C-alpha positions as CSV (number, residue, x, y, z in Angstrom):
1,X,-20.0,91.8,-29.3
2,X,-22.9,90.0,-30.2
3,X,-23.4,86.2,-29.8
4,X,-25.8,84.7,-32.4
5,X,-27.0,81.1,-32.4
6,X,-29.5,81.0,-35.3
7,X,-27.7,80.8,-38.8
8,X,-30.5,82.6,-40.6
9,X,-30.2,85.5,-38.3
10,X,-26.3,85.6,-38.7
11,X,-26.8,85.6,-42.4
12,X,-29.1,88.6,-42.2
13,X,-26.7,90.3,-39.8
14,X,-23.5,89.8,-42.1
15,X,-25.6,90.5,-45.4
16,X,-25.4,94.4,-44.2
17,X,-21.7,94.2,-43.2
18,X,-19.5,96.3,-45.1
19,X,-15.8,95.5,-45.7
20,X,-13.9,92.1,-45.7
21,X,-15.2,89.4,-43.3
22,X,-12.7,87.6,-41.4
23,X,-13.6,83.9,-40.0
24,X,-12.1,82.0,-37.2
25,X,-13.9,78.6,-36.9
26,X,-13.4,76.9,-33.3
27,X,-14.7,74.3,-31.0
28,X,-14.3,76.5,-28.0
29,X,-12.2,75.8,-24.9
30,X,-10.0,78.6,-26.3
31,X,-6.6,79.4,-25.6
32,X,-3.7,81.7,-26.7
33,X,-3.4,79.7,-29.9
34,X,-7.0,80.4,-30.9
35,X,-6.6,84.1,-30.0
36,X,-3.6,84.3,-32.3
37,X,-5.9,83.2,-35.1
38,X,-8.2,86.2,-34.2
39,X,-5.3,88.6,-34.4
40,X,-4.3,87.1,-37.8
41,X,-8.1,87.6,-39.0
42,X,-8.2,91.2,-37.5
43,X,-5.0,91.9,-39.8
44,X,-6.6,90.5,-42.9
45,X,-10.2,91.9,-42.7
46,X,-12.4,94.7,-41.3
47,X,-14.9,92.5,-39.5
48,X,-14.1,89.3,-37.5
49,X,-16.4,86.5,-36.8
50,X,-15.5,83.4,-34.7
51,X,-17.6,80.4,-34.4
52,X,-17.8,78.1,-31.4
53,X,-19.3,74.7,-32.3
54,X,-18.2,71.3,-30.7
55,X,-19.1,69.4,-33.9
56,X,-20.3,65.8,-33.2
57,X,-19.5,64.7,-36.7
58,X,-15.8,64.9,-36.3
59,X,-15.7,62.6,-33.3
60,X,-15.5,59.0,-33.4
61,X,-18.0,56.7,-31.4
62,X,-15.0,56.2,-28.7
63,X,-13.6,59.7,-28.7
64,X,-14.3,62.6,-25.9
65,X,-17.2,64.5,-27.5
66,X,-19.1,64.2,-24.2
67,X,-16.2,65.5,-22.1
68,X,-14.8,67.9,-24.6
69,X,-14.5,71.3,-22.5
70,X,-17.2,73.7,-23.0
71,X,-17.3,77.3,-21.6
72,X,-19.1,79.6,-24.0
73,X,-19.4,82.4,-21.4
74,X,-15.7,82.4,-20.7
75,X,-14.7,81.8,-24.4
76,X,-17.0,85.0,-25.4
77,X,-15.2,87.2,-22.9
78,X,-11.8,86.2,-24.3
79,X,-12.9,86.9,-27.9
80,X,-14.4,90.2,-26.9
81,X,-11.0,91.3,-25.2
82,X,-9.2,90.4,-28.4
83,X,-11.4,92.4,-30.6
84,X,-13.6,89.8,-32.2
85,X,-16.7,91.6,-33.6
86,X,-19.3,88.7,-33.4
87,X,-19.6,85.0,-32.1
88,X,-21.7,82.4,-33.9
89,X,-22.5,79.8,-31.5
90,X,-25.2,77.2,-32.6
91,X,-26.4,74.3,-31.2
92,X,-26.0,70.7,-32.8
93,X,-29.8,70.3,-33.5
94,X,-29.7,73.6,-35.6
95,X,-26.8,72.6,-37.3
96,X,-27.8,69.1,-38.0
97,X,-31.7,69.1,-38.0
98,X,-33.7,65.9,-38.5
99,X,-33.1,64.8,-41.9
100,X,-29.6,66.2,-42.5
101,X,-28.1,63.8,-44.9
102,X,-25.2,65.8,-46.7
103,X,-21.6,64.7,-46.3
104,X,-18.6,66.5,-47.8
105,X,-15.6,64.3,-48.7
106,X,-12.1,65.1,-49.7
107,X,-9.9,62.3,-50.8
108,X,-6.1,61.8,-51.0
109,X,-4.9,64.5,-48.6
110,X,-7.1,62.8,-45.8
111,X,-5.5,59.5,-46.3
112,X,-3.1,58.1,-43.6
113,X,-2.2,60.2,-40.4
114,X,-5.0,61.2,-38.6
115,X,-7.3,60.1,-41.2
116,X,-6.1,56.5,-40.7
117,X,-6.7,56.6,-37.0
118,X,-9.9,58.6,-37.0
119,X,-12.2,57.1,-39.5
120,X,-14.7,59.8,-40.8
121,X,-13.0,62.6,-39.0
122,X,-12.2,64.7,-42.0
123,X,-15.6,64.1,-43.6
124,X,-17.1,65.6,-40.4
125,X,-14.5,68.6,-40.5
126,X,-15.2,69.3,-44.3
127,X,-19.0,69.0,-43.7
128,X,-19.2,71.5,-41.0
129,X,-16.6,73.9,-42.5
130,X,-18.3,74.1,-45.8
131,X,-21.7,74.7,-43.7
132,X,-20.0,77.6,-41.8
133,X,-18.5,79.0,-45.0
134,X,-22.0,79.1,-46.4
135,X,-23.5,80.8,-43.4
136,X,-20.6,83.4,-42.7
137,X,-19.6,83.9,-46.4
138,X,-16.1,84.9,-45.2
139,X,-13.4,86.7,-47.5
140,X,-10.7,85.1,-45.4
141,X,-10.7,82.2,-42.9
142,X,-8.0,81.3,-40.4
143,X,-7.0,78.0,-39.1
144,X,-4.3,76.6,-37.0
145,X,-1.2,74.9,-38.3
146,X,-1.2,72.4,-35.4
147,X,-4.0,70.6,-37.2
148,X,-1.8,70.5,-40.4
149,X,-3.8,67.8,-42.2
150,X,-6.9,69.4,-41.4
151,X,-5.6,72.8,-42.9
152,X,-4.3,70.9,-45.9
153,X,-7.6,69.2,-46.4
154,X,-9.7,72.5,-46.1
155,X,-7.3,74.2,-48.7
156,X,-8.0,71.4,-51.1
157,X,-11.8,71.6,-50.6
158,X,-11.5,75.6,-51.2
159,X,-9.6,75.0,-54.2
160,X,-11.7,72.1,-55.7
161,X,-15.0,73.7,-55.0
162,X,-14.0,77.2,-56.3
163,X,-14.8,78.6,-52.9
164,X,-14.3,82.4,-52.9
165,X,-12.4,82.4,-49.6
166,X,-8.8,82.8,-48.8
167,X,-7.5,80.0,-46.5
168,X,-4.8,81.2,-44.0
169,X,-2.7,79.0,-41.7
170,X,-1.8,80.5,-38.3
171,X,1.7,79.2,-36.7
172,X,1.5,76.9,-33.9
173,X,1.5,78.5,-30.6
174,X,3.4,76.7,-27.9
175,X,3.5,76.9,-24.1
176,X,6.7,78.2,-22.3
177,X,8.0,74.7,-22.2
178,X,7.5,74.0,-25.9
179,X,4.2,71.9,-25.7
180,X,1.8,72.8,-28.6
181,X,-1.3,74.5,-27.1
182,X,-4.4,72.4,-27.4
183,X,-7.6,72.5,-25.6
184,X,-6.9,68.9,-24.6
185,X,-3.8,69.8,-22.7
186,X,-6.0,70.2,-19.7
187,X,-6.5,66.6,-19.4
188,X,-2.9,66.0,-18.7
189,X,-1.6,65.3,-15.2
190,X,1.6,67.1,-14.3
191,X,3.5,63.7,-15.2
192,X,1.7,63.3,-18.4
193,X,2.4,66.9,-19.3
194,X,6.0,66.5,-18.7
195,X,6.0,63.2,-20.9
196,X,4.2,65.2,-23.7
197,X,7.1,67.4,-24.1
198,X,9.0,64.6,-26.0
199,X,6.7,65.4,-28.9
200,X,8.1,68.8,-29.7
201,X,11.5,67.7,-28.6
202,X,11.7,64.9,-31.1
203,X,10.3,67.0,-33.9
204,X,12.8,69.9,-33.4
205,X,15.7,67.5,-33.1
206,X,14.9,65.9,-36.5
207,X,14.4,69.4,-38.0
208,X,18.0,70.4,-36.7
209,X,19.4,67.1,-37.9
210,X,18.1,68.2,-41.3
211,X,21.3,70.3,-41.4
212,X,23.5,67.3,-41.7
213,X,21.2,64.8,-43.6
214,X,18.2,64.7,-45.8
215,X,17.7,60.9,-45.2
216,X,14.2,60.1,-44.2
217,X,15.0,57.0,-42.0
218,X,17.6,58.9,-40.2
219,X,15.4,61.9,-39.5
220,X,12.5,59.6,-38.3
221,X,15.0,57.6,-36.3
222,X,16.3,60.8,-34.5
223,X,12.6,61.7,-33.6
224,X,11.5,58.2,-32.5
225,X,14.6,57.7,-30.0
226,X,13.4,60.8,-28.0
227,X,9.9,59.5,-27.9
228,X,10.9,56.1,-27.0
229,X,13.2,57.4,-24.2
230,X,10.1,59.5,-22.9
231,X,7.9,56.4,-23.0
232,X,5.7,57.8,-25.6
233,X,4.6,55.4,-28.3
234,X,3.4,57.4,-31.3
235,X,0.2,56.5,-33.4
236,X,2.3,57.8,-36.3
237,X,5.4,59.7,-36.9
238,X,5.9,60.6,-40.6
239,X,7.7,62.9,-43.0
240,X,5.5,64.2,-45.9
241,X,5.3,66.8,-48.6
242,X,4.7,70.0,-47.0
243,X,2.0,71.0,-49.4
244,X,0.3,67.9,-50.6
245,X,0.9,65.6,-47.7
246,X,2.2,62.9,-50.1
247,X,4.8,60.3,-49.2
248,X,8.5,61.5,-49.9
249,X,11.7,59.7,-50.4
250,X,13.7,62.0,-48.4
251,X,13.7,65.6,-46.9
252,X,15.4,67.3,-50.0
253,X,12.3,69.5,-50.6
254,X,10.0,71.3,-48.4
255,X,8.7,68.7,-46.0
256,X,6.7,68.6,-42.7
257,X,7.3,66.0,-40.0
258,X,4.0,65.0,-38.2
259,X,3.3,63.1,-34.9
260,X,0.2,61.9,-33.0
261,X,0.4,60.1,-29.7
262,X,-1.7,59.2,-26.7
263,X,-0.2,60.4,-23.4
264,X,-2.1,58.7,-20.8
265,X,-5.8,59.0,-22.2
266,X,-5.1,62.0,-24.1
267,X,-4.2,62.2,-27.8
268,X,-2.0,65.0,-28.9
269,X,-0.7,66.0,-32.4
270,X,2.1,68.1,-33.3
271,X,4.4,68.9,-36.3
272,X,7.3,70.8,-37.6
273,X,8.3,72.0,-41.2
274,X,11.6,70.5,-42.2
275,X,12.7,72.7,-45.2
276,X,16.0,72.5,-47.2
């Protein structure tokens, strides 16, 4: 498996590639959730490219850019074992050379939720994803559903800009105890990990309660009670339309419940679909 850092070299390499190209963008620090996206890409394409790039433009000034885990050698080994064909691993100065002045912004779907708590985050996401799409020119790109608002944002960008790429969401992969897999889980102490389990328990309890009621305040209260009992104060806990992420009156249609919370110093997100 080749590792290429130069965008122009990668474009030349892929220009000669036959068949459908699948693409899995990542920031590295890979876990089973990322590898499941590679599996999905392999099923939908003939040649799979993964990118590893810790994108500075999607980190705020007080976020964890400097300490975000990096292990290119280990990540490349995992990708090779999973059957990935090529890794694109550029440096920040190559992606954003002096004079870089382009910003890609998607409105509406980025409002609220993580967009409210991480100003500029999604502008950084859409900018780098569009750059990567232009370099790789994939037929299909796979993103994890754990970052639900990110996935909705990228789908909106692809639709609005008539991008010739299929956007696929990969299901959340959870640890045996139910915690959604995340590169940031490694920051958690044993006690914090235990408290973080309240996130998925709260969401699943609300989903199960949907069998009895579609009332939005009741479903949110069900989830919030579990978070409160665990000592977890969410940044947000919301019920939104499953496709547009617009506000909803109740859970009578396809919806998604989303949560973000800091457990210790670690910010975690999770979600669950709540369908009729």
